[in-house]
N, C-alpha and C positions, 0 to 999 in steps of 0.2 A: 657759759651756762646755756644749755639748749632747752627749749620748751616744746613739748609734744602737744600738738593740737589734736583733740579727739574729734574725728570727723564722723563717727558712727551716728546713726539715728535709728529711731524705732519705726517699724511698720507692723501691721497686724495681718495675719493670714487666717482665713475662715475655711473650715472643712467640716462638712456635715453639721453645720449649725454651731460649731465650737470655734471660738476665736482665741488665738495665741499670739503673743507679741514676739517679735524677732528684732535683733539689732543687726543692722547692715552697714557695711562700709561702702561709700560711693564707688570705690574702685573694684570691689569684688564682683564676680560674675553673678548674674541672676540665677544661673544654674546652681550655684552654691546655696542660695536661699531656698530654691526649690528642693534640693536634697535635704536641707535642714528641716524644712516643713514636712516632707514625707516621713522623715525619721521621727520628728516630734509628735506627729499625729498617729504614728504606728501604722501607717498605711501598708498593708501587706498585699502585694500584687505581683504577679509574674512579669508584669510589663510596666514598671514605674516610669519608663520613658514616654508613656502615653499620657502622663499627667502634666499639667501646666499651671502657671499662675495667671490669673485674669484680673483686670480692673473691674470695678463695679459697673462700668458701662459695657462690659462684655468683651472688650478688646484683650487679646492675649499679650502678655509681657514677653518679649523675645528673650529666651533663656541663654542666647549666645552673645548677649550684650552685657556691659557693666551696668550696675545699678544706676549710676549717673546717666549713662547714655540711653538707658531704657526709660528715663524720666521719672523714676520713683521718687516720691517726696516724703518728708517726715510725716508720720501719722497716717499714711495711705493705707487703705484696707484692700487686701488682695484675696481672691478666692482660689483655692486649690481644687481643681476639678479635671476631668478628662479633657485632653487637648484634641485639636483637629488631627486628622490622620497625618502622621509624619512618615516620610519614606524617601527613597532616592529619586534621582531625576529620571523621568520617563522617556 
């Protein structure tokens, strides 16, 4: 008999003053949470790649890391807002 351990935990994302809860898996990419948040808030933009998730201290959560490697914790509140300019190497 095998037992599946549920590793998911809840975080909150705030956009335009509205807070929504999200369940995340420590092994999933932050980019997946970002995409879920963009869809859940119905953000319509021609350039969704310009949005990012930020901690309340203003630091951006790297979207190319796993939730665990990015250091997200249960109950953490993140802000969905425009990111720093992203582009190729100069």
